[in-house]
C-alpha positions in Angstrom: 78.7 111.3 87.9 81.1 109.0 89.7 83.7 111.7 89.7 81.5 114.0 91.7 80.1 111.5 94.1 81.8 110.0 97.2 81.2 106.3 97.9 80.1 106.0 101.5 81.3 102.7 102.9 79.5 101.4 106.0 80.6 98.5 108.2 78.4 95.5 108.8 77.3 94.3 112.2 76.4 90.7 112.9 73.7 89.9 115.4 72.8 86.8 117.3 70.1 86.6 119.9 68.9 84.6 122.9 65.4 86.0 122.9 62.5 83.7 122.2 61.0 86.3 120.0 62.9 88.1 117.2 61.4 91.5 116.4 60.9 92.3 112.7 63.8 94.5 111.7 62.8 97.7 110.1 64.2 98.8 106.8 67.5 100.5 107.6 70.7 101.8 105.9 73.5 99.3 105.1 75.5 98.5 108.3 72.4 97.9 110.5 72.4 94.6 112.3 70.3 91.9 110.7 68.8 89.2 112.9 70.4 85.7 112.7 68.9 82.5 114.1 69.7 82.1 117.9 73.0 80.4 118.5 72.4 76.7 119.2 74.3 76.7 122.5 72.3 79.6 123.9 69.1 78.8 125.8 65.8 80.4 124.8 64.7 83.1 127.1 61.2 84.3 128.0 60.6 87.7 126.7 59.3 90.1 129.4 58.2 93.7 129.3 59.5 95.8 132.1 57.0 98.2 133.7 57.4 100.9 136.4 54.7 99.5 138.7 53.0 102.9 138.7 50.0 103.4 136.5 50.8 105.5 133.4 54.5 106.0 134.4 57.2 104.8 132.1 59.8 102.4 133.5 63.0 103.9 134.8 66.1 102.5 133.1 69.8 103.0 133.9 72.4 102.7 131.1 75.9 102.6 132.6 79.1 102.3 130.5 79.5 98.8 129.0 82.2 96.6 130.5 85.5 96.5 128.6 86.7 92.8 128.7 89.9 93.8 126.9 92.2 96.4 128.3 93.3 98.0 125.0 92.4 101.7 124.5 90.0 101.0 121.5 87.9 98.5 123.4 87.8 100.7 126.5 86.7 103.7 124.4 84.1 101.6 122.6 82.6 100.4 125.9 82.2 104.0 127.1 80.8 105.3 123.8 78.2 102.6 123.4 76.8 103.2 126.9 76.7 107.0 126.4 75.1 106.9 122.9 72.7 104.1 123.9 71.4 106.4 126.7 70.9 109.2 124.3 69.1 107.0 121.7 66.7 105.6 124.3 66.1 109.0 125.8 65.2 110.5 122.3 61.9 108.6 122.1 60.8 109.2 125.7 59.3 105.7 126.0 61.5 105.1 129.1 62.5 107.4 131.9 66.3 107.4 131.7 68.1 107.8 135.0 70.8 110.5 134.6 74.2 109.1 134.1 75.8 111.5 136.6 74.0 109.7 139.4 75.8 106.4 138.7 78.9 107.2 140.7 77.4 105.6 143.9 77.0 102.2 142.2 80.1 99.9 142.4 81.8 99.4 139.1 80.8 96.1 137.5 83.5 93.9 135.9 81.3 91.0 134.8 77.7 90.6 133.5 77.2 87.8 136.1 78.0 90.1 139.0 75.7 93.1 138.6 74.7 94.9 141.8 71.0 94.9 141.0 70.0 95.8 144.6 72.0 99.0 144.3 70.5 99.9 141.0 67.0 99.3 142.6 68.0 101.7 145.4 68.8 104.3 142.7 65.2 103.9 141.5 65.8 101.8 138.4 63.2 99.4 137.2 65.6 98.0 134.6 69.3 98.3 133.9 70.9 97.9 130.5 74.3 96.3 130.9 76.7 95.1 128.3 80.2 93.9 127.6 82.7 94.7 124.8 85.4 92.2 123.9 88.2 92.4 121.3 88.2 89.5 118.9 90.1 88.8 115.7 87.3 90.3 113.5 86.9 93.4 115.6 84.7 93.4 118.7 82.0 91.3 120.2 79.2 93.0 122.2 76.7 91.4 124.6 73.8 93.6 125.7 71.2 92.7 128.3 68.2 94.5 129.8 67.6 93.2 133.3 64.5 93.6 135.5 66.0 94.7 138.8 63.1 93.4 140.8 62.7 90.0 139.3 66.3 89.6 138.1 65.0 88.3 134.8 66.8 89.2 131.6 64.1 90.9 129.5 66.4 91.4 126.5 69.6 89.7 125.5 71.6 89.9 122.3 75.1 89.6 120.9 76.6 91.8 118.2 79.9 91.7 116.4 81.7 93.9 113.8 84.3 96.5 113.4 85.2 98.7 116.4 84.8 101.8 114.2 81.1 101.1 114.2 80.7 101.6 118.0 78.0 104.3 117.5 76.1 102.0 115.1 76.2 99.2 117.7 74.5 101.6 120.2 71.9 102.7 117.6 71.1 99.1 116.8 70.7 98.0 120.4 68.4 101.0 121.0 66.2 100.2 118.0 66.1 96.5 119.1 65.0 97.4 122.7 62.4 99.8 121.5 61.0 97.2 119.1 61.0 94.4 121.7 59.8 96.4 124.7 57.4 98.8 123.0 56.7 97.4 119.5 58.1 100.8 118.4 60.2 101.4 115.3 63.0 103.6 116.6 65.0 106.0 114.5 68.5 105.6 116.0 69.7 104.0 112.7 68.1 106.5 110.4 69.9 109.3 108.7 69.3 112.9 107.7 70.3 114.5 104.4 70.6 118.3 103.9 72.7 120.7 101.8 75.4 123.0 103.2 77.6 125.9 102.2 80.2 125.1 104.9 83.1 125.0 102.4 82.9 128.8 102.0 83.5 128.4 98.2 81.5 130.3 95.6 80.1 129.2 92.3 82.0 130.9 89.4 80.2 132.6 86.6 77.9 135.6 86.1 76.0 134.8 89.4 78.3 134.5 92.4 76.5 132.2 94.8 77.8 130.0 97.6 78.6 126.5 96.7 76.2 124.1 98.3 76.9 120.4 98.5 74.7 117.5 99.7 75.6 115.9 103.1 74.2 113.0 105.1 74.4 112.5 108.9 73.1 110.2 111.6 69.8 111.2 113.0 71.6 112.9 115.9 73.9 114.9 113.7 77.0 112.7 114.2 79.0 111.3 111.3 78.3 114.2 108.9 79.6 113.2 105.5 79.7 115.0 102.1 78.0 113.2 99.2 78.5 115.6 96.2 81.8 117.3 95.3 81.1 119.2 92.1 81.4 122.7 93.6 78.0 123.8 92.3 74.6 124.4 93.7 73.3 121.0 95.0 70.1 121.3 96.9 66.7 119.6 97.9 68.2 116.1 98.5 65.7 113.4 99.5 66.0 109.7 100.5 64.6 106.8 98.7 62.5 104.5 100.9 65.3 101.9 101.1 67.8 104.5 102.3 70.3 103.7 99.6 69.7 106.5 97.1 69.4 110.3 97.2 67.5 112.3 94.6 68.6 116.0 94.5 68.6 119.1 92.4 72.0 120.2 90.9 72.9 123.3 88.9 76.2 121.7 87.8 75.4 122.0 84.1 73.7 125.4 84.3 70.0 125.1 84.7 68.7 122.9 87.6 68.2 119.2 86.9 67.5 116.2 89.1 70.2 113.7 89.8 70.2 110.3 91.6 73.1 109.2 93.8 73.4 105.6 94.9 75.5 106.7 97.9 76.8 103.3 99.0 77.9 102.2 95.5 79.3 105.6 94.4 77.1 105.6 91.2 74.3 107.6 89.9 73.3 110.0 87.1 70.6 112.4 85.9 66.9 111.7 86.1 66.0 114.8 84.0 67.9 115.6 80.8 68.1 119.4 80.6 64.5 119.9 79.4 63.4 123.1 81.2 64.2 123.6 84.8 63.6 120.6 87.2 63.8 120.5 90.9 62.3 119.4 94.3 62.2 115.6 93.7 60.4 113.2 96.1 60.2 109.4 96.0 56.9 107.5 96.0 56.5 105.3 99.1 57.4 102.2 97.1 60.5 103.9 95.6 59.5 103.2 92.0 58.5 106.8 91.0 59.6 110.3 91.6 57.4 113.4 91.6 59.1 116.8 90.9 58.5 120.3 89.7 59.4 121.3 86.1 59.1 124.2 83.6 59.5 121.9 80.6 56.2 122.9 79.2 56.6 126.6 79.9 55.0 126.8 83.3 56.0 125.3 86.7 54.0 122.2 87.1 54.1 118.9 89.0 55.3 115.8 87.1 55.7 112.1 87.9 58.2 109.7 86.3 59.6 106.3 87.0 62.9 106.5 88.7 64.7 105.7 85.5 63.0 108.7 83.8 60.5 106.7 81.8 56.7 107.2 81.8 56.8 110.9 82.4 53.4 112.4 83.1 52.2 115.9 84.0 49.8 116.1 86.9 48.9 119.8 87.1 48.1 122.3 84.3 46.7 125.4 85.9 49.0 128.2 84.7 50.1 128.9 88.3 53.4 127.8 90.0 52.9 124.3 91.4 55.9 123.1 93.4 57.1 121.0 96.4 55.3 117.7 95.9 55.1 115.2 98.7 53.5 111.7 98.6 50.9 110.3 100.9 51.9 107.1 102.8 49.6 105.0 100.6 51.1 106.5 97.4 47.6 107.4 96.2 47.8 111.2 96.7 50.3 114.0 96.3 50.3 117.3 98.3 52.0 120.3 96.8 52.3 124.1 97.0 50.5 126.4 94.5 50.0 130.1 94.2 46.9 129.7 92.0 44.7 131.7 94.4 47.4 134.4 95.1 49.7 133.6 98.0 51.1 130.0 98.2 48.8 127.4 99.7 48.9 123.6 100.2 46.7 121.4 97.9 46.1 117.7 97.7 45.3 115.7 94.6 45.3 112.1 93.4 48.3 110.7 91.5 46.3 111.1 88.3 45.9 114.8 89.0 42.2 114.5 89.9 40.4 115.2 93.1 42.1 118.5 93.8 41.5 120.0 97.3 42.9 123.0 99.0 43.8 122.2 102.6 45.3 125.5 104.0 43.9 129.0 104.4 47.1 130.6 105.7 48.4 133.9 104.6 51.3 131.9 103.1 52.0 128.2 103.3 54.8 126.2 101.6 57.0 123.1 101.6 54.5 120.4 102.7 55.6 117.1 104.0 53.3 114.1 104.5 53.6 112.1 107.7 54.1 108.4 107.6 51.3 106.0 108.8 49.6 105.7 111.2 49.5 109.5 111.4 47.6 111.3 108.7 49.2 114.8 108.9 50.9 117.3 106.7 53.6 119.6 108.1 54.4 122.9 106.3 56.0 126.3 106.7 53.6 129.1 107.5 54.4 132.8 107.4 53.4 134.0 110.8 55.3 137.4 110.8 58.6 138.5 109.3 59.6 134.8 109.2 58.0 131.3 108.9 57.0 128.8 111.5 56.3 125.1 111.3 52.7 123.9 111.6 51.1 120.5 111.3 47.5 119.9 110.0 45.6 116.8 111.0 43.8 115.8 107.8 41.0 113.8 109.6 40.0 116.6 111.9 41.3 119.7 110.1 43.0 120.8 113.3 46.3 122.8 113.0 48.9 122.8 115.7 51.9 125.1 115.6 55.3 123.7 116.6 57.6 126.8 116.5 56.8 130.3 117.6 58.7 133.1 115.9 62.2 132.4 117.1 64.0 133.0 113.8 62.5 131.7 110.6 61.6 128.0 110.5 61.2 126.1 107.2 61.4 122.8 105.3 59.9 120.3 107.7 60.5 116.6 107.2 59.0 113.8 109.3 60.9 111.0 110.9 60.0 107.5 109.6 57.9 106.8 112.7 56.1 110.1 112.5 57.1 111.1 116.1 59.6 113.8 115.2 60.4 116.4 112.5 63.6 117.8 111.2 63.5 121.4 109.9 65.7 124.4 109.1 65.8 127.4 111.5 67.8 130.6 111.8 67.2 130.8 115.6 70.9 130.1 116.2 72.0 132.9 113.8 72.9 131.0 110.7 70.6 128.5 109.0 70.9 125.2 110.9 69.1 121.9 111.0 67.0 121.1 114.1 64.8 118.2 115.2 61.6 118.5 117.3 59.0 116.1 118.6 55.6 116.2 116.9 54.1 117.8 120.0 56.5 120.7 119.8 58.8 119.6 122.6 62.4 118.4 122.8 64.1 120.8 120.3 67.6 119.7 119.4 70.2 121.3 117.1 71.8 118.9 114.6 74.2 121.0 112.5 76.5 123.9 113.5 79.0 124.4 110.7 78.2 126.8 107.9 74.6 127.3 106.8 72.5 124.1 106.3 69.2 123.8 104.6 66.3 121.5 103.5 66.6 118.4 105.6 65.0 115.0 104.7 64.8 112.0 107.1 65.6 108.5 105.8 63.0 105.8 106.1 
């Protein structure tokens, strides 16, 4: 397994803070900043929340380039990148109204955090300005970030970060998540990642069936830093994240029939979960990461099974004689939704993790690939056949209401919720080839994530 798996090294950021309150850091991939006790020489600061002063209106924030305190090219580029990426990260959640960066030219360039022209930023309409500095140090770079209320001149947020200059995008992602947590008690997704499979190499599987090679990839939530995980020149599909963001489970045809493999992507280790008994595919981790549900033909028919992540305690949950596939866990881990054709066309069903309490929840002409939203939402997204292709729909389980997110532009499949439930990733052919897109849960803010080759079946890390 280690010969076909790339080890993905991620740098480490160190964080110190001057805030009186340290937000609880969400679970994130390695490399995300972890809070340390405030530096002894730094005074405590009163945490304030910046508002717009207008009822119901979000505060308006400006995010200029950070100040490069060193003149070398790496530091200058890092300062520009952090400001630009931070603007994009904050804009993604729409909690703040971000002032467009092309309007900043009228503001005098700032060379010091102690000499920020706040009156000029206020004239531009900003309620707050996020300023920062980047300085080259022996271990890499040190970053100071502040969110300043332009009316009161109070610092509402202030932290320092240090690490490798190569992690400049990760610095921006970490600052964005920290600001969302501190200002909005919101778990942002800037440090989360996507996984998907792609045929971008253009190679084909050798053998009686000539099919495109598909390998598993991961990327930042915004599509940057796309990296290949598997390298076995086979069909590797349906990759999903473990809750801790360190392991992928996926289906591989490397030995002939499909089996489920685990990849500990930051250690470069892994191995098979299923051992060539029948065909096994479509794995999904339980919310606590200890179990994996999947589809298998090991007893002759396609049924839903659950096993511990080491393969032990295998149990069959369905036994209907129909094709039961695509399991997805509820946030509590007490239920599993799946697709079944037991009534004819595929529909979405829900059952307990003991296989009892079966309930059909869709009455579409064709419904497939369910994905359960994280708490506090209680929704299931799925692909529905609305014409020649599929569209993404979301069902609210409490009310039974269904809302449609895509409307016939290409075919749209394989939805996957972001860890905060506010966005979905999915595959769409609207751009010609199959590509990964993200969209807000209300159907707005469509963004294309991949562009090279064909890309399928995304999953969003927790």
